[in-house]
Legacy VTK file of the C-alpha trace (Angstrom):
# vtk DataFile Version 3.0
C-alpha trace
ASCII
DATASET POLYDATA
POINTS 208 float
133.069 73.998 137.621
135.994 76.441 137.047
135.068 80.266 136.555
135.872 81.685 133.205
139.140 83.723 133.398
139.952 86.750 131.219
143.508 87.699 130.656
143.884 91.502 130.357
147.231 92.609 128.866
149.485 94.700 131.228
150.849 97.922 130.068
154.160 97.767 128.299
155.658 100.796 130.053
154.558 99.744 133.462
156.174 96.467 133.648
153.013 94.636 134.742
152.452 91.234 133.335
149.022 90.232 132.058
146.127 90.312 134.705
143.876 87.257 135.228
140.353 88.014 136.598
137.903 85.258 137.206
134.336 86.248 136.295
131.390 84.429 137.965
127.680 84.334 137.337
127.400 86.811 134.377
125.646 84.355 132.163
122.705 84.805 134.458
123.013 88.727 134.261
120.388 90.330 132.209
122.467 93.407 131.429
126.073 92.276 130.654
127.901 89.051 129.613
131.268 88.258 131.081
132.972 89.449 127.895
131.508 92.832 128.214
132.568 93.002 131.915
136.178 92.036 130.814
136.188 94.631 128.180
134.899 97.339 130.585
137.691 96.537 133.146
140.226 96.514 130.358
139.475 100.152 129.797
141.207 101.052 133.092
144.887 101.635 133.170
146.646 98.321 134.005
148.126 99.183 137.437
144.517 99.784 138.753
143.790 96.010 138.229
146.821 94.468 139.683
145.750 92.089 142.398
141.958 91.916 141.682
141.277 88.433 141.809
137.446 88.061 140.684
134.344 89.837 139.893
131.092 87.905 140.864
127.426 88.497 139.764
124.968 87.296 142.692
121.447 88.439 141.931
120.563 88.917 145.518
122.800 90.114 148.508
123.944 87.496 150.813
125.134 87.879 154.349
126.942 85.102 156.389
124.803 83.165 158.982
125.719 80.769 161.587
125.980 77.704 159.461
125.125 79.008 155.892
124.822 81.972 153.820
121.372 83.587 154.261
119.476 85.562 151.742
117.794 88.503 153.196
115.186 90.447 151.283
115.929 93.676 153.236
119.246 93.970 151.564
117.827 93.957 147.949
118.805 97.631 147.614
122.411 96.726 148.050
123.896 96.714 144.402
127.515 95.580 145.290
130.445 95.342 147.575
134.106 94.880 147.758
135.373 91.820 149.742
138.760 92.947 150.912
139.892 89.530 152.272
139.558 87.794 148.835
140.086 90.958 146.728
136.589 90.280 144.946
134.026 92.509 143.692
130.316 91.341 144.205
127.681 92.825 142.019
124.002 92.123 142.664
120.805 92.932 140.795
120.819 96.275 139.130
117.800 98.007 137.494
119.715 98.814 134.308
122.885 98.499 132.360
124.027 101.899 133.374
123.570 101.195 137.271
125.403 97.899 136.659
128.519 99.703 135.203
128.190 102.374 137.841
128.469 99.864 140.610
131.230 97.995 138.986
133.446 100.966 138.868
132.284 102.204 142.291
133.448 98.866 143.806
136.532 99.051 141.520
137.331 102.275 143.279
137.078 100.452 146.771
139.748 98.005 145.334
142.003 100.823 144.202
141.578 102.462 147.624
142.435 99.497 149.946
144.876 97.570 147.592
146.460 100.012 145.225
146.881 103.255 147.240
149.700 103.420 149.727
149.053 104.271 153.344
150.478 107.715 152.645
148.150 108.216 149.587
145.168 107.096 151.629
146.138 109.553 154.405
146.526 112.343 151.735
143.161 111.621 150.541
141.359 111.662 153.946
143.165 114.678 155.411
143.680 116.972 152.388
141.156 116.035 149.953
138.164 114.491 151.669
137.981 117.024 154.450
138.674 119.872 152.271
135.874 119.607 149.668
132.181 118.494 149.568
131.392 114.808 148.834
130.939 113.847 145.282
127.603 112.618 146.004
125.344 112.138 149.040
126.399 108.373 149.364
130.024 109.569 149.215
129.321 111.721 152.436
129.296 108.476 154.289
132.947 108.256 154.901
136.408 108.848 153.050
136.391 105.509 151.339
132.835 105.953 149.805
133.790 109.366 148.651
136.875 107.929 146.929
134.770 105.247 145.243
132.273 107.722 143.851
135.023 110.110 142.603
136.649 107.112 140.990
133.393 105.945 139.265
132.565 109.554 138.118
136.119 109.956 136.867
135.892 106.826 134.810
132.368 107.057 133.554
131.786 110.828 133.205
135.168 112.610 132.171
135.125 116.165 133.564
132.537 115.480 136.101
134.905 116.516 138.933
135.698 119.902 137.576
133.856 121.514 140.425
136.033 119.621 142.964
139.542 120.639 141.936
141.220 118.957 144.782
139.612 115.644 143.973
140.244 116.070 140.206
143.868 116.690 140.854
144.265 113.743 143.191
142.488 111.397 140.639
144.708 112.697 137.815
148.165 112.687 139.510
147.950 109.999 142.207
145.139 107.443 141.133
145.625 107.542 137.384
149.294 108.535 137.523
149.050 110.833 134.483
147.267 108.166 132.298
143.465 108.004 131.868
140.765 105.319 131.390
139.762 104.566 127.900
136.651 106.543 127.812
135.955 106.015 124.254
136.370 102.294 124.491
134.325 102.189 127.536
131.589 104.081 125.717
131.581 101.615 122.934
131.420 98.742 125.668
128.445 100.208 127.347
126.808 100.664 123.891
127.434 97.073 123.008
129.958 97.838 120.380
132.970 96.193 122.055
133.714 93.890 119.415
135.579 96.441 117.315
136.481 98.684 120.168
139.887 99.538 121.823
139.313 97.281 124.903
139.317 94.107 123.033
142.771 94.887 122.034
143.983 94.422 125.653
142.060 91.305 126.103
144.806 88.690 125.203
142.581 85.716 125.202
139.760 83.817 126.748
141.124 81.166 129.189
LINES 1 209
208 0 1 2 3 4 5 6 7 8 9 10 11 12 13 14 15 16 17 18 19 20 21 22 23 24 25 26 27 28 29 30 31 32 33 34 35 36 37 38 39 40 41 42 43 44 45 46 47 48 49 50 51 52 53 54 55 56 57 58 59 60 61 62 63 64 65 66 67 68 69 70 71 72 73 74 75 76 77 78 79 80 81 82 83 84 85 86 87 88 89 90 91 92 93 94 95 96 97 98 99 100 101 102 103 104 105 106 107 108 109 110 111 112 113 114 115 116 117 118 119 120 121 122 123 124 125 126 127 128 129 130 131 132 133 134 135 136 137 138 139 140 141 142 143 144 145 146 147 148 149 150 151 152 153 154 155 156 157 158 159 160 161 162 163 164 165 166 167 168 169 170 171 172 173 174 175 176 177 178 179 180 181 182 183 184 185 186 187 188 189 190 191 192 193 194 195 196 197 198 199 200 201 202 203 204 205 206 207
């Protein structure tokens, strides 16, 4: 059965075409329907979604075995991942709606880091930003990619949360968001279940 595909309008000034993203498994997600995930992604600037193929909800983390995929209970704490080879975000069981969205935008941050930033921009993050300031969170201290993903999620979900890390705040504003910003008011509506009349829906061209 084909996955539902959501068409998110590109930005008129960016020259981007509409972006088609497949959403799998969210009819079984207790915290968000596929329409909600699509509306949340539509709150991001269009250039940050270009090339993202799909977002999948799989309640339990899976790892590849020799002949099949194995379900390992020990990985139940893994909330999500970004599959670079397929440009796919995987989301697993989260304890709350807030945790689901935090994981969604953390993994979207990995997509931006690996697929949107240029090699020069990644090097600039690693050498001039990551090494110059404390990590955004304890999890972000693992490596430059995790710190970027944490910074991205914080910037999207909690405006102003990077004010104590001016280097990261400047990098996000000037390089990652390119002078634009996430639709914070629209995202707040989505997270509160009010997306039907919110701004994000205006960028969802249609349900395919």
